[in-house]
N, C-alpha and C positions, 0 to 999 in steps of 0.2 A: 474582333468580328469585323469582317470585311463589309465594303459598302453595298448597300442594295441601289440599285439604278434602274431607269426604265430604258430599254433599248428597243427600237423598233416596233413599239407598242407593247412589247412583252415585258415580264418581269424577269429580271436576272439575278438571283440571290448567290452572294458569294464573291462577285466580282463586278467591275464595271467595264464597258468595252470603249476602247478611245481610238481616235484616227491615227493614221501614220502606216497603212498597210503598204508595203513595199511590192509594186506590181513586177511580174515577171517581164523579161524582154519579149517584144513581140508587137502586133499592132495593138494601138491604143484602144482600150475600151471605151464605150460611151461614157459619159460623165455621170449618168444615172446608175450606170453599171459598177463604175469605180466606186461610187457611194456605197453601193449595195455590199460591195465586196469587203470594202473598209469596215464597214459595220459588222459584218457576219464571220469575217474570216481573219480578222486580227485582234482577238482578245487580250487585253494586258489588264492585269489585276491591279486595283489600288487599294492596298491594304492600310488599315488604320490600325497601328501598333497599340494605340492606347485609347481604346474605345472606353465610353461611360457605360460601364456595366451595373452601376448601382448610384443611388443618390443619398445613401446613409452608410457609414462605417461604423460599427459598434465592437466593443472589445469585451473579451471575457475569457473564461478558462474552458478548455476542452474536455469533454466528459467520455470520450470514446475508448479509453483505456485507463490505466492506473498513473499514466505518466504526468497528466495535468497541465499540459502546454498552454502558454498564452496564444489566443487566437484573434483574428480580426474578421468579422462576420460582415460580409457586405449584403445589403438590403436594397431593392428597388421596389418602388410602390407598396411598401410593407410585406413583401415576399423575399424569402432567403434566395440569395443568388448563388454565392460561393463562400468558401472558408479557407482562408489562408493564415499562415503562422504569423505572430506578432513578433518583430525583430527586436523590441524592446524588452521582451519578456526575458529574465535571466534563466529560466529553464531550458528553452528551445532555440531562443536567438532567432526566431523566424523560421525554423525547420518544422515541417509539419508531415506527417506521415500519410499515407494512402487512407488508413482509417480515420485520421482526423479529418481530412478533406471529404470523408463519405459522411460526415455529420450531416449534410444536407439530405442525404437518403433517409436517414432516421426522423429527421424533422418533416419530411414530406412523405412519410410512410402512410399508406391508406390503413394501417392497421392501428392508427393510434385511437385510444379510447376517449369517448365524448362526454360521457357523463358517468356517475355511480350506478351500478347494476346490481339488482338483487334477484338471486336465482328463482326460477318459476319451475323449472323441470327437473329431471333427474341430474345428478353431477355427471358431467362429462359430456351432456347433449348440447351445452351451449345455449340453453334457453333461459333468457333474463329479461326483466322489465327495467327501463330505465326510471331512476328515482331522483329526486333532490337531495342535495347535500346535508340539509337539515335530517331528513329522515334516516339518510345513511349514517350520520353521527349519533342520532337518538338510538337506533337500533344497537350501534357498536356500545354506545356509553352504558345502556341499559344492561347488556350482557356483562361487560368488563366490569360494572360496579358489583354485580353479584359474585362474580369470581373473586375480586379483590376484598371483598367483606366476608368471604368464606376461606378459600385457600387460593392465594396467589399463583401458587406453582401450578395451578390448573391452566394458565395461560402460558402458550410457547409463542415466544416473539422470535422470528429469526429473520434477518435481512441479508441481501447479498452484496453486490459491489455498490453500496450506497454512497460511499465516501463521506458518510456523516454518523459515524459510528460512535463518536463520543457523545452524540445527542441520543441516539437509539439506545444505547447501552445504559446511559444515565437514566433514560425514561423507563427502561425495565426496572431498573434497581428502585426508583422511586415508586412503580407499580407494586413492588414486592416480589417479583417473579425470579428464581434463579435461571430460568429458562431461556436465555438469550445467546445468541451467537451471530456470526456474520460469515461471509464468504471464505474467510481465511481459513478456516478448519478443513475445507475441501481442496484448498490449493497449496498453501504455503505453511501450515502449522508446525511440521517438523523441521524446517529451515530456520523460522523464526525462534522456535524453541531453542534450537541447537546454538544460534548466534547470541540469544539473551542469556542463556544459562553460561556460556564460554566467556563472552566479552562484552556483554552488556549493549549489545547492537546486533544487526543482522544485515546481510545482503538484501536484495530487492531495493527499493528506493529509499532505505535507510542509511544507506553509505554508498561511497563512490570511490573508485581509483584517483588518485592524484593525476588527472589527465594532463597536466602542465609539465609533471616531472618524471612520470613512471617510464622506465625504458623497456620494461618486460612485463607483459600482462597475460594472465592465465584466465580464459574464460571456461566456465564449466556448465554446460548445459544451458547456454544463454540464446535465446530466440529472440526474434524482433518483436517483443511485447511489451512487458513493463519498462519503463523508463527508457523507451527505444530512443528518442530523439536526443537526449542528453549523451546516450552512449554512442549514436553516429557522430554527434560532435566531438566526443572525446576520442574516437577512433580516428577520425580524420586528422586530429591533431598529432596523435601517435605516428601515424603513417607519414605525415609531412616532417616529422622529426628523425624518422628511420628508426623508431622503436620497434621491438618485435612483439608480435601477437600471436599466442598460441592457443587455439580454440579445441576444447575436449568436447566432442559431440559426436554421437553416432551417425550424424547426417551431415554433407558438407553443403549446407544452405545459408544464406544470409550471412552472419558475420564470419561462419568458418569459411565461406568462399572467398572473403577479402584478407582472412588471416596470413600471416606469415607461414604458419604451419597449422595444419589440421590434424589432429590425433583422433582418429576414428574408432572410438572406444565401444566395447559391447554395451549395450544399455543395462544401467544399473549397477554397473562394476565401477564407477568412478572412484569410489572409496579405496578399493584394491590398488588402483593407479596410485592414490594420495599417499597411502600407507607405504608403499614402495619408495615414493620420493622422500618422505620422512627417514624411512629406514637408511637411505642412501646419504642423506644429510648427517644423520647421526654417526653413521659408520666412519664417515669422513671427518667428523667433529667440525662440522660448518653450521655451527648455530650462534645466534646472538646472545651469549651467556649473561653479558651485562644488561640487556635488555630483560631478559628473563629475571635476573634478581631484582631489578627496580621496579617493574610494571606488572608482574604476575604472582601467582601463589606457587610457581615453580619450588622455592626453598622451603614451603611449609612442611612440617613434619607431619607424617601420616603413621598412625599407631599400627604396629604389626603384633597383635595379640590374638591369635586365631581362638574363636569361641568366646570372647569377651564381647559385649554389647556394643563397645566403641572401636572394635576392630576395623580398620579401614577409614576411621575417621581422622579429621585433624586434631593433633595434640594441642591443647590450650591451658594456659594457667588459670589460676583461681578466679581470675576476673574474665574469662572467656576468650582473652586474647590469643590468637593462633601462634605457634612457637616455630622458630627455625633454629638451627646450629650455626653459631657464630664459629668459623673456621680458624679464626685467630686466637679467640678467647677460649674456645673449645667448651662452650656449654650452651644450653638452650637459653634463647633470647626471643623478646616479642619479635615477631616477622614482619610487624609494621613499621619497625624503627628504622629511622632514614639512615643510620651512620653504620649499621652492622656490616659484615662481609660474611654471608651465610655461603654454607656448603650446599651444592647441587645433588651430590651423590655421596653414598655411603651410609652404612647402618650406625645409629648412635643409640646411646642409653639415655632415656627421659629421667628425671629426678624421682620417679617413682619406681625406677628399676626396669621398666618395661622397653621394648626394643621400637624404634621408630627409623623411618628412612624419608628423605625428601620426596615431595610428589613427583619431581622431574624423574628421580631415580626410578621410580614405578613406570613412568612413560617410556624412558628409554629401555628399560627391560623388555617391555611389552613390543615397542616397535623394532627392537633390535633381534627380535626373535627371525630365525630363518623362514618363517612361513610368510614374512613379508618382504623377503627379498625380490628383486625384480624378476629372476628366472622363477620364482615359486608363483608370481601372480600374473606373468605374461600370457600364457595360454587362457586364463580365465577372463581377463580383461581385453584381449584382443590387441595389446600393444606390446611390440617386441622389447625385451630386456635392455638392449643397447639403446632405444630410445628413451626408456625410463631413466637410465643412468646419465644419458647426454642432456636431457632436460633438467635433472638434477643438479649437473656440473653447470651447467648454463646459469641457474638461478644463484647457486653458489658464488660464481665468478661476479656476476651482477652486484649481489648483496655485500660482498666482502671486499673486491677487489676495485669496484667502481662506486663507491660509497659517494652518495649525494650531501654536499654541506651548505647550508644556508646560514649567511651570518646575520643571524637574528638572535639576540639573548631572550631568554626566557626562563619560566621558573615551573618545576614541576609540582607533582601532587603533594611532596613532602617538604615543600619549601627550598628545595636545592635550586640555586640559580646556575644556568648553562650559558654560556657565551655565543654559543651557535647552536643551529639545529642539524642533527645529523640523521639521514634517512638512508634505507635500502631501497633503491628505486624499483621494486618490484610489488606488483598489484596483482589482486585476484578479484574475480567477480563470478558470482554463480546464480543461478535461476532455477526455474521450476523443473528443468531437465533433470537435476539431481534430487528434486525434492519428491517427485511423483513416483516414489517407490518406497517400499516398506523399510529400507535401509538408509532412507534419505537424512533422518536425524544424525546418525552416525556419520554418513558420509560427509554432511556440512561441518560437523565437529571436526572430522579429521581435516578439512581444508583450513578451518580456524586455527587449528594446532600447528599446520604449517605455516601460515603466516606468522603465528606468535613466535615460532622457533627462529623464523629469518629476522624477527624484530621489525616487521613491516606492518604493523597496526598503527594508524594515527600518526604516522611519520611522513616527511616529505618523499614523495615517489612511491608511496605505499597506498594502502587502503585506508580511507578516512571516514570518521563517522559524520552523519548528517545532525543537525539540531531536531529534536532535543536529547540527541544520544551523544555519549555514551550514558547508559543508566547503570546503576549497581550491579554488580555480577558478584554473587547471586542475585537476580533481579527482585522487584516487587512491583505493585504490591499483590498479595494473595487473593485468590478468589473468594467472593463473599456468597452466602448462601446455605450456610451449616444449619442445622436443626437450632432452633433460638433466635436465630438471625432473621428468620422469616415468619410471618404469621398474618391472620386476617387484619386488614387495613394498616399494614406496618411496612414501610420502606425499608429494603436492605441497606444496611450500614457499609456501603463499599460497593465495588463494581463487580458484575457477574463474572468477568474473566480476568485471569490473574496466572501468577507463577507459584505453585506449591514448591516447598522446600523439604517436605517429608510427609510420612503418613497422617500425621496430625493436620495437615492442611488439605486432605482430600475431602471432597463433598460426598461423604458417604454416611449412612445412619450406623446405629450401634450395632446393626446386623451385617454391615458391610456392603449394604445395597446402595446403588447410586441415587443421589437426591436429584439429579437433573435428568431431564427426559432424555437428552442426547447421550448421557452417560459420561460426559467430559468429567475430568477430576476424580475419576473413580478408580478402582483397580482395573478397569477394562482399559482406561486411556489417561493415565495419570498426568502426563504432560501436555494435553490437548489444550494449549493456552489460548488458542482461538475458539474453542468449542467444536462441535462436530455436527454442523447443520445438514449435513447429507445422510444422518442417522435419524433425524427428528420423524420423518414421514413414517418410516419403518416402526420405529419405537413407540410413536402415538398409535398407530394401527394395532400393534401387538399388545399395547398396554403394559409395556415393559419398560420402565421398572413401575410404572403406574399410569393411569389414564388421564389425559388432559381433557378440558372441556372445549378450548378454542386455540387454533392453530391460527396465528396472524403473522403472515410473510410480506415482506417488501422487496421488489426486485430480486426475487429469488426463484426464479422459473425452475422448478424441479425436474423439468425434461433434461435440463443441463446439470443442475446440483444434485443428482440423485445417482452417482456414481455409476452413470449411463444405463442404470436398469430402469429404463422409462416405462416399458410395458407392465412390469411389476409396480412401479410407483403409481401409475394410473388405476391399477386394480386396487391398492391399498387405499387409495384417495376416495374411490367410490364404492367401497365394499360396505357391506351392511351386517350388523348383527342378526345372525339368523333367529334368535329367540324373541328380540325386542322389534326387529324391523328398522331399526335406526342406524344411522350412519356410524361407523366404529372411531371415527373421527368426527365428533359431533358437529362442530362449526368451524368453517375455514374462511378466513378474511384475507383477501388478496389486494395488494396496491401495486400498480404498474401503469406506465405510460402506454403500454401496447397491449394487444389482445395475444397474449403469448399462450402456450399450451397450458399453463396454471390456471388461467382465467377461467377456463371450461369446468373447472373442478372446485371453484370457489362459491361459497354461498353470498357473499357480500364483496363487490368489487368496488374499490375505491379508484378513482381515475386520476392519475398523475400527471404533471406536465413533463414536457421534455427538459433536458438541460440547458436549452438556449431560452427557456421561458420562466427561469425561478432564480432566487438566491440560493448559493450554497457558500460554504466557508471551508477551504482547506486549511485545518487547523493544527496547530502544534499540540494540542489535545487528542490527535487524532492520526492521520498519516500526513506528515509535513512534506513540503515541497522545497524546503531550503536546501542549501548546498553545504559542502564542508567548509565554506566561508563563513557562514553565518545563517541564522535563522529566518525563515520567511513565512508570510501569510500570503495566501492567494484567494480572492473572492470570485466567485462566479456569479454573474448579475444577469438579469433577464434582458435580451435583446430583442426579442419578440413578444408580441402580446397574444395570447392563446385563443383561437378562434372555437373553443369547446369549454364546455361547462367542467373544467378541471382545476385541481388545486394542487399545489407541491405538497409533497408528503410530509415534509418537515413542518409546514404550516399546520397541516391536519395533525399530526401528533402532538404538537404544543397545544392547538385547542382542545384535543382529547384529554391531554393532561390537566387543563383547566377544567373542563366538564367532570372529570373524576376526582377533582379535588386533591390530586397529588402534590405533596408539600412543597416541592420546589417550582410547581407552575401555578401557585396561586399565592396571593398576599394574605396577610392575617386577616383580613375582612371576607375572604374568599373570592375576592376579584381576581380575573386572569393578571398573572404577573408579566406576562408577555403579549399584550393585547396586539402588537404589531406583528406577531409571527414571528418567523424565522429571522427577518433582519433584526427584530427587536431583540431577540434571543442573542443572536451573533454580537451584538454591542453591548448589551447589558449584563447578559449572564456572568455569573463568577462561580467557578467550581470551588476555590478557595479565595480568600481576600486579595485582591489584585490580580487573579489569575483567570483568563477567560479565553473565550475561543480564539480572539484576535490578539496577536502579542504586540502589533504596532499601533502608535498613536494612542496609547493609553494616557490617563492622567486628566486633569482639569482642562490644560492646555494642550493636550495632544502630542506634549514631546516625551512621555515616558515610553520605553520600550522593554517588553518583556513581562513586566509586571507594573500595575498601576490601577488606579480606579477607572470605572468605564468612561469613555470619553463623552461629556454632556452635551456638546456641541456637534454641529454637522461636520463630517470630514472635510478637511482642507483640500481644495481641488489643486494639486500641483501641476497637472496637466489635464486639460479637458478630454472628457469622452475615452479615457482608457484606463486599463489597469496600470497602476503606478508603482515605481520603484524607488524607494530612498533609502540611502545608506545612513545609519546612525553610527557614526565612527566611535562613539564613546562606548556603545553597546556591542559593536561589530555585527550589527543586524541588518540583515536585507529584508524590507519590509514592503507589503504591498498595500494599496488603498485604493477602493474602487469609488467612482463617481458613476451616478446613474445617468447613462445617455440617452438622448432623445425622447426622454419621457418627462413630460411636464406636470406641473401641479404638486400637490402634496401627498398622493397616493400612489402605491406603485401598482403595477399591472394586475395584481390580485386583489385589488380594493382594500389592502391593508394601509394603515397610516404609515408614512414614512418615519422611522425612528431617528433619534440623535446618533449621529455617527455612521448611519446605514446608507446614506445617499448623498 
């Protein structure tokens, strides 16, 4: 900010005038004239390059997208001045995007809600009266108590990008309703399912390229949204090393603009392009057979017995262990044995006399079909056949002619010791550009198959898992909410979302009808592992598969989460039954920090805080922020005190759980288990013994990482007033710890007592 000075009795903002006017040649001007000219005709700016723009700087975690970068919040006179990146944060290293900087706009938005609201007019008119929190919670408690004691499935609880789904999903299970889902079903479910069922992990922020070692990166449908700052940092490293970046995207913006090669593919046809790459690699025999044998189910035998109930399933021994064909001993052996030499191709005869082939044999047969040749797909995907062949050849050369070796001994899953780590320096990353299509599941699966064939999963230079991945493949757990698992006053023994492995895992009744209001995990959408929140309004309005009593939503503005069918969504939210005159969706509760479109259609509105006014926990139980180098916690802490009568939704949900007597939210005597709200829950909740929302500083002395009893004492301040990073060498974990900055006393800004380990 430039200096403000008074010149000639006038205020001049932005610069100060100084003396030193150089007069032109000619008769000398009178002294007073010279002074006048010097004052008004020779301006020179005196800039202050380091102005004092804030009197306080506080540290927290951004919430403007799913990247969850560390930020420094500058405050002056209690007001937000600006936001910058935290250079000490391992996620973004100080980098901040325009959206993150624009957090000041959301904080200062005039649309922020100020108190709870109760509808007084018709839905959609925006007619409300302000009420107190006790009245709001009493109304909600009484209604939800009746539902829970009669039929918990009459509650549909759906959230948006709340980044606290380990809490909200757990709350739904404790209430007893199977009807819970979040934003993922509208955004990334097909990619998540494809990754989890294929390799026990997925793209998005659950894995990342080995930015330090990869030499060839393929980006599929990646825009500057999720995980944007780490990607920017990684791409800059690659550009500095001279590594090649290939961006497959219909439009040449963002990352495609700085890529070494842009492949302008036809929208939705990425899968055809990947199929052709696989075709070329198989045809040239450029695959990592050793990797396939050691770390995949490529050698597992698949039964070929048309008409039999187990046709197409893996052959197993009497103990259920999958079988492979040992090419040396020429017999079927346990596929999980460490010392076998299994065949990858060829038909064999099982001990029961039936025919079987390795799963890789089936894969090769399919992808070597001429329909997947570059010439066959070029016109449909808009990529010339020569370009497809060249990219396949480039990948093969990098993978097998420029192998990356790191002299680091290690031991694999079977106990085999290796003296060095060998990697294929090719990485891939994909985002919603490929998932936002009906074929997104198989497109994503094809990309993962391409990675596996090259042996570039979780190796130096390849694509690496982030903690807590990888998970088992096939994954678990399975979705809960079958008949008999739900009932009046009964918590569901499991989480509402999961991974079905067969018809027996689907949430359907004896008549085959869906048991969830969104029809997730039914024959309509068997692999909807994130649920289908965009279907809840339409299904609740239609009463298909049944009617609900209350629709409870958080950060789920249906103007956005309704498949873009906003006018029809508004009609359904306000539609009444012509016979009874009552709304077809009887009661709608909505919680948000802002007066969004959804607010006008709610019966009860709960006013939330902004992300700068509350505690949050970016947990390993939910959507972690760690890196491939180790797991991490991130805490979002309040840096501003609300000037409104608002409460964090997480605190409200925990108090509501106590009022309803939900088992995990009350003690044996019926008193609240977490009287300190979300900070109390973050610190002291245990999903299983020793496992809680925070992975770091566990145990009696705070030295345990990953697993341990809740920390009974206050968090140790390693560095004041910022999110802190500590590396636990023994556990290989990168863990964050938060200290509450700039707030004195024993209570946090929302009036809740500060709990052990929370401040």
